[in-house]
MOPAC internal coordinates of N, CA, C and O (Angstrom, degrees):
PM7 1SCF
backbone

  N    0.0000 0     0.00 0     0.00 0    0    0    0
  C    1.4387 1     0.00 0     0.00 0    1    0    0
  C    1.5305 1   108.64 1     0.00 0    2    1    0
  O    1.2310 1   120.91 1   -46.12 1    3    2    1
  N    1.3253 1   115.87 1   133.88 1    3    2    1
  C    1.4620 1   123.05 1  -178.63 1    5    3    2
  C    1.5220 1   108.79 1  -121.06 1    6    5    3
  O    1.2310 1   120.80 1   -25.88 1    7    6    5
  N    1.3291 1   116.08 1   154.12 1    7    6    5
  C    1.4623 1   119.91 1  -177.54 1    9    7    6
  C    1.5191 1   110.70 1  -141.57 1   10    9    7
  O    1.2310 1   121.37 1   -32.18 1   11   10    9
  N    1.3228 1   114.98 1   147.82 1   11   10    9
  C    1.4578 1   122.27 1   175.69 1   13   11   10
  C    1.5310 1   107.53 1  -147.22 1   14   13   11
  O    1.2310 1   120.64 1   -28.23 1   15   14   13
  N    1.3278 1   116.38 1   151.77 1   15   14   13
  C    1.4648 1   121.51 1   177.05 1   17   15   14
  C    1.5226 1   108.76 1  -111.22 1   18   17   15
  O    1.2310 1   120.64 1   -49.60 1   19   18   17
  N    1.3156 1   116.38 1   130.40 1   19   18   17
  C    1.4578 1   121.32 1   173.85 1   21   19   18
  C    1.5264 1   106.94 1   -83.23 1   22   21   19
  O    1.2310 1   120.40 1   -77.36 1   23   22   21
  N    1.3158 1   116.83 1   102.64 1   23   22   21
  C    1.4566 1   120.87 1  -176.97 1   25   23   22
  C    1.5268 1   112.38 1   -72.75 1   26   25   23
  O    1.2310 1   119.76 1   165.64 1   27   26   25
  N    1.3139 1   118.06 1   -14.36 1   27   26   25
  C    1.4633 1   120.94 1   176.31 1   29   27   26
  C    1.5272 1   111.67 1   -71.75 1   30   29   27
  O    1.2310 1   120.46 1   154.17 1   31   30   29
  N    1.3307 1   116.73 1   -25.83 1   31   30   29
  C    1.4627 1   120.02 1  -179.45 1   33   31   30
  C    1.5230 1   113.10 1  -109.55 1   34   33   31
  O    1.2310 1   119.85 1   169.79 1   35   34   33
  N    1.3250 1   117.88 1   -10.21 1   35   34   33
  C    1.4699 1   122.46 1   179.30 1   37   35   34
  C    1.5300 1   109.22 1   -61.33 1   38   37   35
  O    1.2310 1   120.62 1   -44.42 1   39   38   37
  N    1.3397 1   116.41 1   135.58 1   39   38   37
  C    1.4668 1   120.93 1   179.83 1   41   39   38
  C    1.5272 1   112.12 1  -106.84 1   42   41   39
  O    1.2310 1   120.11 1  -168.70 1   43   42   41
  N    1.3218 1   117.40 1    11.30 1   43   42   41
  C    1.4660 1   123.08 1   175.96 1   45   43   42
  C    1.5241 1   112.61 1    57.08 1   46   45   43
  O    1.2310 1   120.53 1  -137.94 1   47   46   45
  N    1.3305 1   116.60 1    42.06 1   47   46   45
  C    1.4667 1   120.47 1  -177.97 1   49   47   46
  C    1.5267 1   113.12 1   -81.40 1   50   49   47
  O    1.2310 1   120.02 1   156.35 1   51   50   49
  N    1.3371 1   117.56 1   -23.65 1   51   50   49
  C    1.4562 1   121.44 1   178.49 1   53   51   50
  C    1.5147 1   115.63 1    89.55 1   54   53   51
  O    1.2310 1   119.63 1  -179.96 1   55   54   53
  N    1.3244 1   118.31 1     0.04 1   55   54   53
  C    1.4629 1   120.44 1  -179.06 1   57   55   54
  C    1.5234 1   112.95 1   -61.98 1   58   57   55
  O    1.2310 1   120.12 1   140.76 1   59   58   57
  N    1.3141 1   117.37 1   -39.24 1   59   58   57
  C    1.4689 1   119.82 1  -176.86 1   61   59   58
  C    1.5218 1   111.14 1   -65.03 1   62   61   59
  O    1.2310 1   120.35 1   134.29 1   63   62   61
  N    1.3166 1   116.94 1   -45.71 1   63   62   61
  C    1.4570 1   120.60 1   179.32 1   65   63   62
  C    1.5124 1   112.83 1   -66.63 1   66   65   63
  O    1.2310 1   120.44 1   148.29 1   67   66   65
  N    1.3223 1   116.77 1   -31.71 1   67   66   65
  C    1.4629 1   120.73 1   177.40 1   69   67   66
  C    1.5236 1   110.95 1   -69.06 1   70   69   67
  O    1.2310 1   120.25 1   145.55 1   71   70   69
  N    1.3200 1   117.13 1   -34.45 1   71   70   69
  C    1.4598 1   121.84 1  -178.75 1   73   71   70
  C    1.5205 1   113.88 1   -89.37 1   74   73   71
  O    1.2310 1   120.27 1   151.62 1   75   74   73
  N    1.3198 1   117.08 1   -28.38 1   75   74   73
  C    1.4682 1   120.98 1  -177.32 1   77   75   74
  C    1.5291 1   110.25 1  -144.05 1   78   77   75
  O    1.2310 1   120.09 1  -111.61 1   79   78   77
  N    1.3379 1   117.43 1    68.39 1   79   78   77
  C    1.4659 1   120.52 1  -175.75 1   81   79   78
  C    1.5268 1   114.83 1   -63.66 1   82   81   79
  O    1.2310 1   119.81 1   158.03 1   83   82   81
  N    1.3189 1   117.96 1   -21.97 1   83   82   81
  C    1.4663 1   120.05 1   178.25 1   85   83   82
  C    1.5278 1   111.57 1   -79.05 1   86   85   83
  O    1.2310 1   120.58 1   163.18 1   87   86   85
  N    1.3169 1   116.50 1   -16.82 1   87   86   85
  C    1.4665 1   120.89 1  -178.29 1   89   87   86
  C    1.5197 1   114.15 1  -102.10 1   90   89   87
  O    1.2310 1   120.23 1   144.88 1   91   90   89
  N    1.3342 1   117.16 1   -35.12 1   91   90   89
  C    1.4621 1   120.39 1  -172.10 1   93   91   90
  C    1.5205 1   112.72 1  -116.26 1   94   93   91
  O    1.2310 1   121.42 1   -42.53 1   95   94   93
  N    1.3207 1   114.89 1   137.47 1   95   94   93
  C    1.4549 1   122.70 1   174.07 1   97   95   94
  C    1.5158 1   107.94 1  -127.19 1   98   97   95
  O    1.2310 1   121.09 1     3.79 1   99   98   97
  N    1.3416 1   115.53 1  -176.21 1   99   98   97
  C    1.4665 1   120.31 1  -177.48 1  101   99   98
  C    1.5144 1   109.98 1  -132.44 1  102  101   99
  O    1.2310 1   121.01 1   -37.88 1  103  102  101
  N    1.3239 1   115.68 1   142.12 1  103  102  101
  C    1.4620 1   119.97 1   177.14 1  105  103  102
  C    1.5304 1   109.73 1   -85.27 1  106  105  103
  O    1.2310 1   120.26 1     4.61 1  107  106  105
  N    1.3252 1   117.10 1  -175.39 1  107  106  105
  C    1.4651 1   121.56 1  -176.48 1  109  107  106
  C    1.5281 1   112.90 1   -63.77 1  110  109  107
  O    1.2310 1   120.00 1   160.32 1  111  110  109
  N    1.3172 1   117.61 1   -19.68 1  111  110  109
  C    1.4664 1   121.67 1   177.63 1  113  111  110
  C    1.5257 1   112.11 1   -92.77 1  114  113  111
  O    1.2310 1   120.60 1   179.12 1  115  114  113
  N    1.3378 1   116.46 1    -0.88 1  115  114  113
  C    1.4562 1   121.02 1  -179.21 1  117  115  114
  C    1.5122 1   114.20 1    86.37 1  118  117  115
  O    1.2310 1   120.53 1  -176.24 1  119  118  117
  N    1.3289 1   116.59 1     3.76 1  119  118  117
  C    1.4615 1   120.59 1   179.76 1  121  119  118
  C    1.5216 1   110.04 1   -80.16 1  122  121  119
  O    1.2310 1   121.08 1   -35.54 1  123  122  121
  N    1.3009 1   115.53 1   144.46 1  123  122  121
  C    1.4562 1   121.71 1  -176.89 1  125  123  122
  C    1.5275 1   112.04 1   -75.90 1  126  125  123
  O    1.2310 1   121.60 1   -29.27 1  127  126  125
  N    1.3362 1   114.55 1   150.73 1  127  126  125
  C    1.4608 1   121.29 1   170.35 1  129  127  126
  C    1.5170 1   108.35 1  -147.24 1  130  129  127
  O    1.2310 1   120.67 1   -20.96 1  131  130  129
  N    1.3232 1   116.32 1   159.04 1  131  130  129
  C    1.4586 1   122.21 1   178.94 1  133  131  130
  C    1.5193 1   108.29 1   -84.86 1  134  133  131
  O    1.2310 1   120.70 1   -59.55 1  135  134  133
  N    1.3242 1   116.27 1   120.45 1  135  134  133
  C    1.4684 1   121.92 1  -175.83 1  137  135  134
  C    1.5253 1   113.57 1   -67.35 1  138  137  135
  O    1.2310 1   120.12 1   141.80 1  139  138  137
  N    1.3213 1   117.39 1   -38.20 1  139  138  137
  C    1.4639 1   120.26 1  -169.12 1  141  139  138
  C    1.5218 1   114.34 1   -67.24 1  142  141  139
  O    1.2310 1   120.09 1   158.57 1  143  142  141
  N    1.3341 1   117.44 1   -21.43 1  143  142  141
  C    1.4689 1   118.79 1  -178.12 1  145  143  142
  C    1.5267 1   113.31 1  -142.75 1  146  145  143
  O    1.2310 1   120.47 1  -161.91 1  147  146  145
  N    1.3281 1   116.72 1    18.09 1  147  146  145
  C    1.4582 1   119.11 1   179.18 1  149  147  146
  C    1.5228 1   113.31 1    68.38 1  150  149  147
  O    1.2310 1   121.28 1  -152.95 1  151  150  149
  N    1.3457 1   115.16 1    27.05 1  151  150  149
  C    1.4669 1   122.27 1   178.27 1  153  151  150
  C    1.5328 1   113.36 1    66.07 1  154  153  151
  O    1.2310 1   120.70 1  -144.23 1  155  154  153
  N    1.3315 1   116.26 1    35.77 1  155  154  153
  C    1.4640 1   119.92 1   176.93 1  157  155  154
  C    1.5284 1   112.60 1   -97.98 1  158  157  155
  O    1.2310 1   120.20 1   163.13 1  159  158  157
  N    1.3315 1   117.22 1   -16.87 1  159  158  157
  C    1.4553 1   120.39 1  -178.87 1  161  159  158
  C    1.5084 1   113.41 1    72.26 1  162  161  159
  O    1.2310 1   120.82 1  -152.32 1  163  162  161
  N    1.3456 1   116.03 1    27.68 1  163  162  161
  C    1.4651 1   120.14 1  -175.61 1  165  163  162
  C    1.5258 1   114.30 1  -112.50 1  166  165  163
  O    1.2310 1   119.68 1   171.63 1  167  166  165
  N    1.3191 1   118.22 1    -8.37 1  167  166  165
  C    1.4632 1   120.58 1  -179.07 1  169  167  166
  C    1.5240 1   109.53 1  -111.42 1  170  169  167
  O    1.2310 1   121.17 1   -48.47 1  171  170  169
  N    1.3129 1   115.38 1   131.53 1  171  170  169
  C    1.4555 1   121.94 1  -176.62 1  173  171  170
  C    1.5319 1   110.66 1   -67.62 1  174  173  171
  O    1.2310 1   120.98 1   -44.76 1  175  174  173
  N    1.3306 1   115.73 1   135.24 1  175  174  173
  C    1.4655 1   121.61 1   176.88 1  177  175  174
  C    1.5218 1   108.17 1   -74.32 1  178  177  175
  O    1.2310 1   120.60 1   -48.68 1  179  178  177
  N    1.3274 1   116.46 1   131.32 1  179  178  177
  C    1.4623 1   120.65 1   179.79 1  181  179  178
  C    1.5219 1   110.22 1   -62.70 1  182  181  179
  O    1.2310 1   121.46 1   -35.13 1  183  182  181
  N    1.3073 1   114.80 1   144.87 1  183  182  181
  C    1.4648 1   121.67 1  -177.14 1  185  183  182
  C    1.5288 1   111.76 1   -53.65 1  186  185  183
  O    1.2310 1   119.83 1   140.87 1  187  186  185
  N    1.3138 1   117.93 1   -39.13 1  187  186  185
  C    1.4688 1   121.28 1  -176.82 1  189  187  186
  C    1.5286 1   112.72 1   -69.27 1  190  189  187
  O    1.2310 1   119.92 1   165.96 1  191  190  189
  N    1.3286 1   117.75 1   -14.04 1  191  190  189
  C    1.4644 1   121.63 1   179.53 1  193  191  190
  C    1.5296 1   112.96 1  -102.72 1  194  193  191
  O    1.2310 1   120.24 1   179.22 1  195  194  193
  N    1.3074 1   117.14 1    -0.78 1  195  194  193
  C    1.4684 1   119.94 1  -174.20 1  197  195  194
  C    1.5287 1   113.31 1   -66.30 1  198  197  195
  O    1.2310 1   119.74 1   140.98 1  199  198  197
  N    1.3229 1   118.10 1   -39.02 1  199  198  197
  C    1.4644 1   118.90 1   178.27 1  201  199  198
  C    1.5191 1   110.76 1   -63.23 1  202  201  199
  O    1.2310 1   120.40 1   137.38 1  203  202  201
  N    1.3400 1   116.84 1   -42.62 1  203  202  201
  C    1.4641 1   120.38 1   176.94 1  205  203  202
  C    1.5285 1   110.41 1   -60.48 1  206  205  203
  O    1.2310 1   120.66 1   138.47 1  207  206  205
  N    1.3233 1   116.34 1   -41.53 1  207  206  205
  C    1.4601 1   120.67 1   178.45 1  209  207  206
  C    1.5250 1   110.84 1   -60.03 1  210  209  207
  O    1.2310 1   120.21 1   134.88 1  211  210  209
  N    1.3121 1   117.21 1   -45.12 1  211  210  209
  C    1.4613 1   120.37 1  -179.16 1  213  211  210
  C    1.5232 1   111.72 1   -65.36 1  214  213  211
  O    1.2310 1   120.08 1   142.28 1  215  214  213
  N    1.3365 1   117.45 1   -37.72 1  215  214  213
  C    1.4735 1   120.55 1   175.64 1  217  215  214
  C    1.5240 1   110.16 1   -62.19 1  218  217  215
  O    1.2310 1   120.40 1   135.76 1  219  218  217
  N    1.3260 1   116.85 1   -44.24 1  219  218  217
  C    1.4657 1   121.09 1   179.36 1  221  219  218
  C    1.5297 1   110.54 1   -63.84 1  222  221  219
  O    1.2310 1   120.70 1   136.47 1  223  222  221
  N    1.3065 1   116.27 1   -43.53 1  223  222  221
  C    1.4672 1   121.80 1   178.74 1  225  223  222
  C    1.5294 1   110.72 1   -57.25 1  226  225  223
  O    1.2310 1   120.85 1   132.66 1  227  226  225
  N    1.3230 1   115.98 1   -47.34 1  227  226  225
  C    1.4616 1   120.95 1  -178.65 1  229  227  226
  C    1.5272 1   112.31 1   -69.76 1  230  229  227
  O    1.2310 1   119.92 1   153.23 1  231  230  229
  N    1.3333 1   117.75 1   -26.77 1  231  230  229
  C    1.4651 1   121.87 1  -177.38 1  233  231  230
  C    1.5244 1   113.27 1   -86.85 1  234  233  231
  O    1.2310 1   119.87 1   171.97 1  235  234  233
  N    1.3181 1   117.84 1    -8.03 1  235  234  233
  C    1.4678 1   120.86 1  -176.48 1  237  235  234
  C    1.5347 1   110.50 1   -75.94 1  238  237  235
  O    1.2310 1   119.87 1   -69.49 1  239  238  237
  N    1.3464 1   117.85 1   110.51 1  239  238  237
  C    1.4619 1   119.79 1  -176.72 1  241  239  238
  C    1.5315 1   114.09 1   -70.80 1  242  241  239
  O    1.2310 1   120.26 1   158.11 1  243  242  241
  N    1.3240 1   117.12 1   -21.89 1  243  242  241
  C    1.4690 1   119.92 1  -179.22 1  245  243  242
  C    1.5279 1   112.73 1   -99.00 1  246  245  243
  O    1.2310 1   120.66 1  -177.37 1  247  246  245
  N    1.3320 1   116.34 1     2.63 1  247  246  245
  C    1.4660 1   122.62 1  -179.50 1  249  247  246
  C    1.5259 1   111.41 1    52.95 1  250  249  247
  O    1.2310 1   121.04 1  -137.43 1  251  250  249
  N    1.3183 1   115.61 1    42.57 1  251  250  249
  C    1.4695 1   121.74 1  -178.26 1  253  251  250
  C    1.5194 1   113.30 1   -88.83 1  254  253  251
  O    1.2310 1   120.04 1   168.06 1  255  254  253
  N    1.3240 1   117.52 1   -11.94 1  255  254  253
  C    1.4624 1   121.68 1   178.84 1  257  255  254
  C    1.5214 1   108.13 1   -90.21 1  258  257  255
  O    1.2310 1   120.94 1   -54.08 1  259  258  257
  N    1.3266 1   115.81 1   125.92 1  259  258  257
  C    1.4623 1   121.15 1  -179.46 1  261  259  258
  C    1.5261 1   108.90 1  -119.25 1  262  261  259
  O    1.2310 1   121.02 1   -47.94 1  263  262  261
  N    1.3289 1   115.66 1   132.06 1  263  262  261
  C    1.4601 1   123.05 1  -177.43 1  265  263  262
  C    1.5256 1   108.85 1  -117.81 1  266  265  263
  O    1.2310 1   121.15 1   -37.78 1  267  266  265
  N    1.3354 1   115.41 1   142.22 1  267  266  265
  C    1.4636 1   120.82 1   179.54 1  269  267  266
  C    1.5248 1   110.00 1  -144.83 1  270  269  267
  O    1.2310 1   120.95 1   -24.60 1  271  270  269
  N    1.3093 1   115.79 1   155.40 1  271  270  269
  C    1.4657 1   120.60 1   174.15 1  273  271  270
  C    1.5224 1   111.36 1   -80.80 1  274  273  271
  O    1.2310 1   120.76 1   164.31 1  275  274  273
  N    1.3341 1   116.14 1   -15.69 1  275  274  273
  C    1.4648 1   121.69 1  -179.98 1  277  275  274
  C    1.5219 1   109.37 1  -120.84 1  278  277  275
  O    1.2310 1   119.99 1   -23.72 1  279  278  277
  N    1.3324 1   117.63 1   156.28 1  279  278  277
  C    1.4686 1   120.35 1   177.69 1  281  279  278
  C    1.5314 1   111.02 1   -58.53 1  282  281  279
  O    1.2310 1   120.96 1   -32.34 1  283  282  281
  N    1.3152 1   115.77 1   147.66 1  283  282  281
  C    1.4586 1   121.08 1   178.84 1  285  283  282
  C    1.5211 1   111.61 1   -77.43 1  286  285  283
  O    1.2310 1   120.44 1   146.74 1  287  286  285
  N    1.3339 1   116.75 1   -33.26 1  287  286  285
  C    1.4605 1   121.94 1  -179.41 1  289  287  286
  C    1.5176 1   107.58 1  -136.83 1  290  289  287
  O    1.2310 1   120.74 1   -17.85 1  291  290  289
  N    1.3059 1   116.19 1   162.15 1  291  290  289
  C    1.4577 1   119.48 1   174.24 1  293  291  290
  C    1.5152 1   109.09 1  -111.92 1  294  293  291
  O    1.2310 1   120.90 1   -39.67 1  295  294  293
  N    1.3226 1   115.89 1   140.33 1  295  294  293
  C    1.4677 1   120.59 1   176.91 1  297  295  294
  C    1.5167 1   109.10 1   -73.80 1  298  297  295
  O    1.2310 1   120.77 1   -41.93 1  299  298  297
  N    1.3024 1   116.14 1   138.07 1  299  298  297
  C    1.4706 1   120.51 1   179.11 1  301  299  298
  C    1.4975 1   110.00 1  -112.97 1  302  301  299
  O    1.2310 1   120.10 1   180.00 1  303  302  301

């Protein structure tokens, strides 16, 4: 499972970090990003963090968290 945050739609509410602090951090503007891969959607979320990820996904009021079974981008 892979995750990325759309910072264009993020409203900096803090729900993701409250639900999954090991996965989500905030930039200087308060917008969320995925800690494990710098918000690229290329690093697989560890199995032990998946429930937290799903809670954060469901709690996001702007639907800015996107989850996929495949990486969002490929490293070149």
